[in-house]
MDAnalysis code that builds the backbone (N, CA, C; Angstrom):
import MDAnalysis as mda
import numpy as np

u = mda.Universe.empty(453, n_residues=151, atom_resindex=np.repeat(np.arange(151), 3), trajectory=True)
u.add_TopologyAttr("name", ["N", "CA", "C"] * 151)
u.add_TopologyAttr("resid", np.arange(1, 152))
u.add_TopologyAttr("resname", ["MET", "ARG", "TYR", "SER", "ILE", "PHE", "SER", "LEU", "LEU", "ALA", "VAL", "ALA", "PHE", "ALA", "ALA", "CYS", "SER", "PRO", "ASP", "SER", "SER", "SER", "SER", "ALA", "VAL", "ALA", "SER", "PRO", "PRO", "ALA", "ASP", "LEU", "LEU", "ALA", "ARG", "ASN", "THR", "VAL", "VAL", "ALA", "SER", "TYR", "GLU", "LYS", "MET", "VAL", "ASP", "ILE", "PRO", "CYS", "ARG", "PHE", "MET", "THR", "ALA", "ASP", "CYS", "PRO", "ASP", "ARG", "CYS", "ASP", "HIS", "ALA", "THR", "ARG", "VAL", "ALA", "VAL", "PHE", "ARG", "VAL", "ILE", "LYS", "ASN", "GLU", "ASP", "TYR", "ALA", "LYS", "LEU", "GLY", "GLU", "TYR", "GLY", "ASP", "ASP", "LYS", "MET", "MET", "GLU", "GLY", "GLY", "ALA", "VAL", "THR", "VAL", "ASP", "MET", "LEU", "LYS", "ASP", "GLU", "PRO", "GLY", "GLN", "ALA", "PRO", "ALA", "VAL", "ARG", "GLU", "LEU", "ILE", "SER", "SER", "LEU", "LYS", "GLN", "GLY", "ASP", "LYS", "VAL", "ARG", "MET", "THR", "VAL", "HIS", "HIS", "ASN", "TYR", "VAL", "LYS", "ASP", "GLU", "THR", "ALA", "ASN", "TYR", "PRO", "ALA", "ARG", "PRO", "VAL", "VAL", "SER", "ILE", "GLU", "ALA", "VAL", "LYS"])
u.atoms.positions = np.array([
    [93.427, 110.594, 50.299],
    [93.940, 111.044, 51.254],
    [94.624, 110.370, 52.346],
    [95.481, 111.008, 52.844],
    [97.072, 110.439, 53.368],
    [96.550, 110.341, 54.880],
    [96.500, 109.648, 55.651],
    [96.517, 109.705, 57.148],
    [98.136, 109.549, 57.720],
    [97.849, 109.994, 58.652],
    [99.235, 109.385, 59.777],
    [99.070, 108.519, 60.753],
    [99.546, 108.003, 61.889],
    [99.315, 106.553, 62.393],
    [99.302, 106.993, 63.379],
    [99.276, 108.621, 63.751],
    [98.790, 108.982, 65.104],
    [96.779, 109.239, 64.828],
    [96.815, 109.816, 63.434],
    [95.115, 109.931, 63.392],
    [94.292, 108.940, 63.729],
    [94.954, 107.967, 63.179],
    [94.431, 106.117, 62.846],
    [94.523, 105.923, 64.445],
    [95.098, 105.905, 65.591],
    [95.104, 105.644, 66.566],
    [93.979, 106.349, 67.778],
    [94.583, 107.536, 67.144],
    [93.072, 108.447, 67.768],
    [91.695, 108.097, 67.609],
    [91.457, 107.414, 66.303],
    [89.962, 107.499, 65.713],
    [89.993, 105.740, 66.565],
    [90.892, 104.747, 66.535],
    [90.504, 103.622, 67.264],
    [90.686, 103.842, 68.601],
    [91.039, 104.467, 69.562],
    [91.044, 105.084, 70.829],
    [89.330, 105.414, 71.225],
    [89.054, 106.590, 70.250],
    [87.531, 107.330, 70.471],
    [86.858, 105.536, 70.328],
    [86.784, 105.043, 69.341],
    [86.279, 103.761, 69.181],
    [85.819, 103.015, 70.296],
    [87.167, 102.703, 70.930],
    [87.139, 101.685, 72.001],
    [86.799, 102.303, 73.207],
    [86.810, 103.651, 73.686],
    [86.998, 104.673, 74.645],
    [85.442, 104.164, 75.401],
    [85.265, 104.000, 76.738],
    [83.956, 103.516, 77.408],
    [82.998, 105.658, 77.056],
    [81.739, 105.194, 77.318],
    [81.212, 105.788, 76.827],
    [80.693, 107.220, 78.287],
    [81.183, 108.619, 77.383],
    [81.421, 109.577, 79.073],
    [80.768, 109.617, 79.844],
    [79.477, 109.111, 79.621],
    [78.113, 108.825, 80.843],
    [78.518, 108.417, 81.781],
    [79.491, 106.801, 81.817],
    [79.677, 106.212, 82.372],
    [80.560, 106.776, 83.448],
    [80.632, 106.659, 85.048],
    [81.673, 107.363, 85.471],
    [82.452, 106.188, 86.017],
    [82.141, 104.854, 86.348],
    [82.621, 104.170, 86.433],
    [83.954, 103.486, 85.573],
    [85.454, 103.508, 86.432],
    [86.648, 103.534, 84.754],
    [86.820, 102.191, 85.262],
    [87.060, 101.054, 84.159],
    [87.567, 99.430, 85.292],
    [89.230, 99.426, 85.858],
    [89.724, 98.687, 86.079],
    [91.338, 98.551, 86.759],
    [91.356, 97.201, 85.870],
    [93.061, 97.495, 85.432],
    [92.815, 96.411, 84.781],
    [93.310, 95.725, 86.107],
    [93.380, 93.791, 85.850],
    [93.799, 93.041, 86.767],
    [94.775, 93.103, 87.111],
    [95.145, 92.741, 88.427],
    [96.531, 93.159, 89.526],
    [96.334, 91.914, 90.466],
    [97.415, 91.223, 90.788],
    [97.967, 90.494, 91.918],
    [98.236, 91.917, 92.899],
    [97.402, 91.291, 94.346],
    [97.850, 92.223, 95.661],
    [99.017, 91.914, 96.437],
    [100.266, 92.398, 95.954],
    [101.601, 91.660, 96.921],
    [101.561, 91.576, 98.480],
    [101.016, 93.387, 99.091],
    [101.665, 93.810, 100.050],
    [100.169, 94.923, 100.691],
    [99.696, 94.823, 101.748],
    [99.007, 96.097, 102.371],
    [99.630, 96.694, 103.244],
    [99.396, 97.793, 103.396],
    [99.812, 98.771, 104.829],
    [98.615, 99.686, 105.096],
    [98.319, 99.781, 105.799],
    [97.778, 100.725, 106.912],
    [98.342, 101.601, 107.840],
    [98.456, 102.731, 107.300],
    [99.488, 103.395, 108.353],
    [98.627, 104.722, 108.930],
    [99.050, 105.314, 109.870],
    [98.045, 106.940, 110.290],
    [99.524, 107.419, 109.643],
    [99.401, 108.634, 109.576],
    [100.890, 109.435, 108.587],
    [100.247, 111.320, 108.742],
    [101.297, 111.569, 108.727],
    [101.201, 113.300, 108.620],
    [101.205, 113.978, 107.692],
    [100.460, 114.976, 107.009],
    [100.607, 115.436, 105.568],
    [102.119, 116.608, 105.888],
    [102.801, 116.456, 105.118],
    [103.882, 117.537, 105.185],
    [103.942, 118.379, 104.132],
    [103.776, 117.749, 102.985],
    [103.960, 119.046, 101.671],
    [103.817, 118.614, 100.121],
    [103.405, 119.603, 99.515],
    [103.288, 119.019, 98.040],
    [104.623, 119.577, 97.705],
    [105.056, 118.736, 96.409],
    [105.803, 119.047, 95.807],
    [106.307, 118.878, 94.413],
    [106.475, 119.719, 93.418],
    [106.595, 119.711, 92.098],
    [107.906, 119.360, 91.470],
    [107.707, 118.088, 90.686],
    [108.753, 117.347, 90.076],
    [108.802, 117.300, 88.660],
    [109.745, 118.033, 88.193],
    [110.121, 118.400, 86.655],
    [110.314, 117.348, 86.015],
    [110.012, 117.905, 84.708],
    [110.347, 116.974, 83.755],
    [111.690, 116.398, 83.577],
    [112.689, 115.330, 83.443],
    [113.772, 114.800, 83.487],
    [114.578, 114.828, 82.444],
    [113.970, 115.440, 81.175],
    [114.092, 115.116, 79.724],
    [114.924, 114.052, 79.319],
    [114.503, 113.052, 79.416],
    [114.870, 111.667, 78.965],
    [114.162, 111.247, 77.394],
    [113.380, 111.548, 77.138],
    [112.715, 111.337, 75.905],
    [113.072, 112.351, 74.927],
    [112.431, 111.935, 73.801],
    [112.332, 113.118, 72.354],
    [110.818, 113.828, 73.177],
    [110.341, 113.454, 73.255],
    [108.996, 114.147, 73.633],
    [108.757, 115.003, 74.766],
    [109.944, 115.117, 75.803],
    [110.435, 116.004, 76.909],
    [110.694, 117.315, 76.233],
    [110.053, 118.207, 76.939],
    [109.781, 118.235, 77.728],
    [107.778, 118.802, 77.810],
    [107.597, 118.675, 76.629],
    [106.148, 119.765, 76.071],
    [105.137, 117.932, 75.944],
    [105.454, 117.212, 75.657],
    [104.155, 116.246, 75.300],
    [104.521, 114.993, 75.975],
    [105.722, 115.018, 77.277],
    [105.858, 113.932, 77.986],
    [105.231, 113.021, 79.072],
    [104.961, 114.122, 79.910],
    [103.857, 113.232, 80.931],
    [104.609, 113.241, 82.117],
    [106.168, 113.787, 81.789],
    [107.008, 112.953, 83.292],
    [107.115, 113.899, 84.454],
    [107.087, 115.679, 84.236],
    [106.594, 116.003, 85.144],
    [105.152, 116.067, 86.447],
    [105.921, 115.792, 87.318],
    [104.485, 115.687, 87.866],
    [104.249, 116.246, 89.309],
    [103.883, 116.110, 90.185],
    [103.381, 116.755, 91.688],
    [102.595, 115.950, 92.480],
    [103.111, 115.972, 93.869],
    [103.365, 114.658, 94.819],
    [102.800, 115.041, 96.310],
    [102.039, 114.436, 97.223],
    [101.765, 115.389, 98.317],
    [102.655, 114.240, 98.743],
    [103.289, 114.657, 100.025],
    [104.254, 113.748, 101.158],
    [104.078, 113.465, 102.195],
    [103.693, 112.580, 102.987],
    [103.258, 112.173, 104.181],
    [104.583, 111.599, 104.411],
    [104.344, 111.358, 106.213],
    [105.516, 110.918, 106.963],
    [104.508, 109.397, 107.784],
    [104.994, 108.506, 108.005],
    [104.494, 107.912, 108.613],
    [104.681, 108.081, 110.094],
    [103.897, 108.204, 111.034],
    [103.571, 108.323, 111.902],
    [103.655, 106.848, 113.225],
    [102.660, 105.559, 112.043],
    [102.499, 104.742, 112.912],
    [102.010, 103.652, 111.804],
    [102.186, 102.409, 111.936],
    [101.839, 101.529, 111.367],
    [100.745, 100.512, 112.108],
    [99.630, 100.424, 111.583],
    [98.333, 99.872, 112.164],
    [98.644, 98.512, 111.404],
    [98.924, 98.117, 110.264],
    [98.190, 96.662, 109.573],
    [99.230, 96.584, 108.517],
    [99.371, 95.638, 108.927],
    [100.430, 95.083, 107.274],
    [100.715, 93.403, 107.134],
    [100.490, 93.369, 105.524],
    [99.834, 91.584, 105.433],
    [101.035, 91.718, 103.756],
    [101.681, 90.870, 104.118],
    [103.025, 90.419, 102.818],
    [102.521, 89.453, 102.254],
    [101.483, 89.867, 101.089],
    [100.533, 88.458, 100.283],
    [101.573, 88.314, 99.262],
    [102.285, 88.420, 98.540],
    [103.220, 88.215, 97.751],
    [104.826, 88.210, 97.846],
    [105.104, 87.190, 96.813],
    [106.587, 86.621, 97.227],
    [107.368, 88.501, 96.858],
    [107.059, 88.904, 96.487],
    [107.874, 90.448, 95.976],
    [107.552, 91.292, 96.542],
    [106.341, 91.566, 97.219],
    [105.275, 92.537, 97.725],
    [106.435, 93.289, 99.096],
    [105.930, 95.229, 99.316],
    [106.522, 95.822, 99.825],
    [106.876, 95.340, 101.342],
    [108.212, 96.119, 101.547],
    [108.272, 95.964, 103.238],
    [107.716, 96.747, 104.251],
    [107.545, 96.008, 105.576],
    [106.305, 97.051, 106.194],
    [106.831, 98.414, 106.065],
    [105.837, 99.546, 106.615],
    [105.897, 101.130, 106.287],
    [106.411, 101.196, 107.658],
    [107.702, 101.840, 108.142],
    [108.318, 102.212, 109.372],
    [108.020, 103.670, 109.947],
    [107.901, 103.617, 110.968],
    [107.570, 105.089, 111.397],
    [108.577, 105.808, 111.144],
    [108.210, 107.045, 110.360],
    [109.652, 107.977, 109.961],
    [109.705, 108.020, 108.459],
    [109.163, 107.323, 107.726],
    [109.118, 106.521, 106.000],
    [107.856, 107.434, 105.639],
    [108.717, 107.979, 104.302],
    [107.758, 108.630, 103.391],
    [106.640, 108.090, 102.396],
    [105.523, 108.314, 102.682],
    [104.185, 107.950, 101.316],
    [104.516, 108.967, 100.869],
    [104.138, 108.750, 99.273],
    [103.899, 110.069, 98.641],
    [102.520, 109.563, 97.494],
    [102.076, 110.486, 97.070],
    [100.584, 110.354, 96.136],
    [101.362, 111.206, 94.793],
    [100.337, 110.570, 93.806],
    [100.781, 111.611, 92.329],
    [99.282, 112.290, 92.555],
    [99.426, 113.475, 92.375],
    [98.231, 114.497, 92.845],
    [98.030, 114.747, 91.152],
    [98.475, 114.481, 90.245],
    [97.740, 114.548, 88.943],
    [97.161, 113.331, 87.818],
    [97.369, 112.333, 88.543],
    [96.906, 111.388, 87.814],
    [96.934, 109.737, 89.213],
    [95.714, 109.598, 88.685],
    [95.118, 108.276, 89.670],
    [96.445, 106.975, 89.323],
    [96.831, 105.821, 90.502],
    [97.378, 104.550, 89.959],
    [95.945, 103.636, 89.557],
    [96.409, 103.026, 89.023],
    [94.889, 101.712, 88.483],
    [94.628, 101.317, 89.975],
    [93.457, 101.674, 90.358],
    [93.151, 101.027, 91.299],
    [92.746, 102.002, 92.717],
    [93.091, 103.051, 92.464],
    [93.029, 104.165, 93.802],
    [91.507, 104.552, 94.005],
    [91.132, 104.850, 94.315],
    [90.473, 105.371, 95.644],
    [89.904, 106.940, 94.793],
    [88.720, 106.932, 94.175],
    [88.438, 108.622, 92.878],
    [88.455, 109.416, 94.076],
    [88.357, 109.404, 95.539],
    [88.130, 110.310, 96.873],
    [89.432, 111.036, 97.351],
    [90.637, 110.044, 96.929],
    [91.465, 110.145, 97.435],
    [92.646, 111.954, 97.125],
    [92.560, 112.077, 96.117],
    [93.114, 113.370, 95.812],
    [92.151, 114.522, 95.872],
    [90.899, 114.623, 95.827],
    [89.862, 115.848, 96.344],
    [90.304, 115.763, 97.981],
    [90.017, 114.653, 98.626],
    [90.674, 114.767, 99.922],
    [91.990, 115.678, 100.265],
    [93.307, 115.074, 99.783],
    [94.639, 115.545, 100.400],
    [94.458, 116.851, 99.764],
    [93.869, 117.326, 99.264],
    [93.583, 118.956, 98.315],
    [93.461, 119.654, 99.240],
    [92.421, 118.935, 100.413],
    [91.526, 120.253, 101.585],
    [93.015, 119.446, 102.441],
    [93.974, 119.307, 102.934],
    [94.686, 119.184, 103.766],
    [96.048, 120.590, 104.194],
    [95.812, 120.316, 105.270],
    [96.622, 121.653, 105.920],
    [98.394, 120.915, 106.262],
    [99.474, 121.181, 106.049],
    [100.574, 120.897, 106.913],
    [100.321, 120.188, 108.574],
    [100.302, 119.037, 108.399],
    [100.345, 118.427, 109.842],
    [98.710, 117.825, 110.180],
    [98.259, 117.849, 109.674],
    [97.165, 117.205, 109.628],
    [97.238, 115.385, 109.376],
    [96.792, 114.668, 110.153],
    [96.737, 113.505, 109.997],
    [95.820, 112.584, 109.240],
    [96.113, 111.437, 108.302],
    [95.076, 110.733, 107.843],
    [95.528, 109.197, 108.211],
    [94.712, 108.376, 107.867],
    [94.880, 106.916, 108.264],
    [94.404, 106.484, 106.871],
    [95.468, 105.813, 106.445],
    [95.588, 105.618, 104.788],
    [95.770, 104.176, 104.517],
    [95.453, 103.188, 103.883],
    [95.780, 102.156, 103.351],
    [96.105, 102.264, 101.579],
    [97.737, 101.377, 101.384],
    [98.172, 101.696, 100.661],
    [98.483, 100.079, 99.956],
    [97.757, 99.884, 98.533],
    [98.439, 98.518, 98.223],
    [99.397, 98.484, 97.689],
    [100.339, 97.304, 97.571],
    [101.328, 96.832, 96.098],
    [100.582, 96.384, 95.685],
    [100.608, 96.436, 94.150],
    [99.806, 95.659, 93.076],
    [100.667, 95.368, 92.155],
    [100.621, 94.196, 91.215],
    [101.471, 93.873, 90.488],
    [100.259, 93.728, 89.205],
    [100.355, 94.948, 88.332],
    [99.601, 94.965, 87.228],
    [99.445, 94.718, 86.118],
    [98.495, 93.624, 85.560],
    [98.720, 92.845, 84.229],
    [97.700, 93.492, 83.254],
    [99.077, 94.753, 82.575],
    [97.489, 95.118, 81.624],
    [97.989, 94.255, 80.016],
    [97.183, 94.723, 79.266],
    [97.075, 93.956, 77.877],
    [99.064, 94.425, 77.427],
    [99.468, 95.435, 77.730],
    [100.603, 96.524, 77.250],
    [101.359, 95.760, 77.802],
    [101.727, 95.732, 79.231],
    [102.659, 95.709, 79.871],
    [102.462, 95.358, 81.625],
    [102.977, 94.606, 82.138],
    [103.068, 94.648, 83.844],
    [104.004, 95.475, 84.674],
    [103.365, 95.738, 85.473],
    [103.985, 96.630, 86.059],
    [103.440, 96.954, 87.793],
    [104.781, 97.011, 88.577],
    [103.866, 98.142, 90.024],
    [103.078, 98.689, 90.146],
    [101.889, 98.945, 90.876],
    [101.122, 100.404, 91.485],
    [101.261, 100.171, 92.595],
    [100.894, 101.747, 93.746],
    [101.184, 101.550, 94.958],
    [100.069, 102.499, 95.042],
    [98.521, 102.478, 95.224],
    [96.938, 102.852, 95.026],
    [97.237, 103.101, 96.632],
    [96.569, 104.219, 96.622],
    [95.899, 104.422, 98.010],
    [94.597, 104.182, 97.923],
    [94.057, 102.786, 98.459],
    [92.761, 102.679, 98.086],
    [91.936, 102.960, 99.312],
    [92.325, 103.617, 100.309],
    [91.494, 104.575, 101.284],
    [91.843, 105.408, 101.969],
    [91.340, 106.360, 102.500],
    [91.992, 107.696, 103.114],
    [90.595, 108.105, 103.877],
    [91.063, 108.916, 105.437],
    [90.463, 109.504, 105.980],
    [91.147, 110.012, 106.939],
    [90.704, 111.437, 107.808],
    [90.928, 112.286, 108.138],
    [90.704, 112.078, 109.590],
    [92.049, 111.697, 110.882],
    [91.859, 111.550, 111.942],
    [92.553, 112.569, 112.958],
    [91.911, 112.866, 113.892],
    [92.531, 113.635, 114.780],
    [93.738, 113.586, 115.552],
])
């Protein structure tokens, strides 16, 4: 019987996957480089199409996304904890949140709350700038770790 590498990887992935009954997903280890807590106004939802940069595009690439755009009204708390951490978010700056997938370390209720917002609604959100250390790669991530509606 002949197997492709993809079928072998699928079997290996299924064997290593956590039990579907457990709701907690472990995040890979990460270094916190910066933390920003801001009050922001919800502006709009933007669809970003695939840019056709790989052989898998556009059907199997997962490049297309949908982001929620927020405009910073004021920065309430900022800490740069690592040498390469993001700068302080300034008034008028934009914060985007991917609505199709969570960043590593993002709070589970973030996308749910954002889905219920109307244009002009204000939120208080804390955004971390993490340097994630995965088994296969190291990369930056900017998860929204907390969000709440404010008046």
